[in-house]
N, C-alpha and C positions, 0 to 999 in steps of 0.2 A: 447445500444441493448443486448438483452441477449443471451450468448452463450449457448451451451451444455457444462458443466464442470463437469469433473471427479475429485474430491476432492482428491481421495487417490494417483492419478498420477498426480495432478496437471495440467491436460491437458485440452485445450480449443478448442472447434471446433465452427463453424458457424452453424446455425440452419439446413443447409443442409449437415453438416458433414465434411466441409472442416477443416483440422487441422490449428491451428493458433500458433503462437508463443506467448508466455506468456512475459509479460514485464521483470520479473525475468530472463527467459531463454536469452532474447535479451541481456540484461544488463551483464549477466555472459559470453555470447558468444564471446563478444568483450573485456573480461577483466576489465570491469568497477566495477564490484563486485569481490572482493577477498574473495573466500568462505573458505580460509585457516582459518580464524579466526572463523568460526562457529563450534562450537563443540556440544557435546550431551546436555550440561548443557543450554547453550544459545539458542539452539533450543528448549529445554523444556520450558525455561523462556518465549520465544517469543510466543510459541503455547499457554500456560497456561494464560499469560497475555492477549494477545488477545482474547482468549475465554471469559475470565472475563469482559473485557471491551465491547465486542459483547453484551454479555447478559445483562449487566448494560445498555447499549444504548438502548437496546430493551425493558427495563423494566423487564427482566426475570431472574436477578441473584438472587440466593439464597445465601445472605451472608454467612450462615453456610457453604456453599459448597466451599468457596474460600481459597486456600491453603495459609498458613500463609506466606510462601516465595514470593507470587504473591500480597499480600495486599498493601504493600507501591507503587508498581507500579500502581495498581488499583487506590489508592487514588491520585496519580499524575494524572491520567485521570480525575477523578472526579473534582479535584481542577481547572484543567484547563478549562474544561467545564463550572464550576461554574464562575470563574474568567471571561471568554469571552462570555458567554451566548450561546456557541455552542451547537445547536440541530441537529444532524445528521438526514438527511431524508432518507439515503440509508447507511446501514451498512454491509460490507463484502458482497456485491453483485457483483459476476462475470459479467464482462462487455465485450463488444468487440467492435472494430472499423471496421466497414464494408469496408471502402476504404484501410486502411493501414493493414488490416489483423492480428491485434494483440490483445490480451485478456488480462485481468488484474483483479484483486480483490482489489479495493481501500478499505482502512480501513472504513472511514467514509466520507461523503460528504454531502452537503446540496446546496442550489440554488447558493450559491456564493463562496464555497471554498472546496478545497479537503484536507484532513487532514490524514496524514499517522502517527501511533504510532510506535515508536522505542523503544527497551529496550537497546538497545547498543549505542556505540559510534554514532555521527553524521557523515556522509560520503559524500563526493563530488556527488556520483551517485544518492544521494536522489533528487537532482533537476531535474535529467533525468526522475526518476520514476515517479515524481510529474507532470512534463511536460506531460508525456504519458497519466497518469491519467487524467489531464485537458483536454487533446485533445479528452476525450470521450463525452465532452460537448459542446453544441453551445456556441459561444463566450468565448471559451477557454482562450484567451490572458487575458481577464478581471476578471479571476477567481483567488482567493488568493491561494497559494499553501503552506502548512504548514506541517512542522514536530514538532511532539510532543515528545520530549525524556521523556520517563516515567523513574523515578529513585525510587528506594527501599525505600528512605525516603519522599516519597509522594510529592516532590516538582518538577514540571515538568519543563522542560527547552523547550522554543519555538524557533524554526528556521523557519522564513518565507522566501521563495525564491520569492523574488519580481523582481530581475534582470535577463535579458537574458533568456527569455522565448523562443523566437524563436530560438536562439541558441541551448538551451536545448532539445527543441522538434527536431530541426533538428539532433542533435546528438543521441537522442532516437530513431527517425525513421530509423535513419542509422544503429543503432544497431539492430532494427527489420529486415531490409532488409539482413545484414549479417547473421543473425540467421537463415532466411528463405532460404538464399543461401547454407549455410552449410549444412541444413537439405534436401534441394532438389539435390544437387550436387552427 
């Protein structure tokens, strides 16, 4: 389902205006994401690389516009897509869950998998993030949940989260509940 999404504040609302907790807010609120490691450089890298990949996925990337510092990461994404045959049907589309009242913007997905691109190290919380993203879809348990770690050398690293979907979803939904409780108290 499509929420109202304010990109500047990264805030999600239901179509009738009810505020939603974002996947990231939920995971930060319970300490699953340690944001001490995020700095200005990593934020720039993540934003720049994600935008290049998004435009490439949509067939709108002007190669001459790619910052040279982002090129290897973009090449990682292209290599992974070429090697796996992945073709996203949705790219960076804000979504929300009407029952559990959380929103998120998965990087890329299609009929069978949810794929999240990372430019930093892999972390345990990625399994929770992907479980919550998969939960946006019918038959979520059967979906493949994949992290593609994009690297400056153009060689992607793939981490597929195949185990403990129900447990990871339960923990993720608990984080959503805690974040909502903190906001409403």
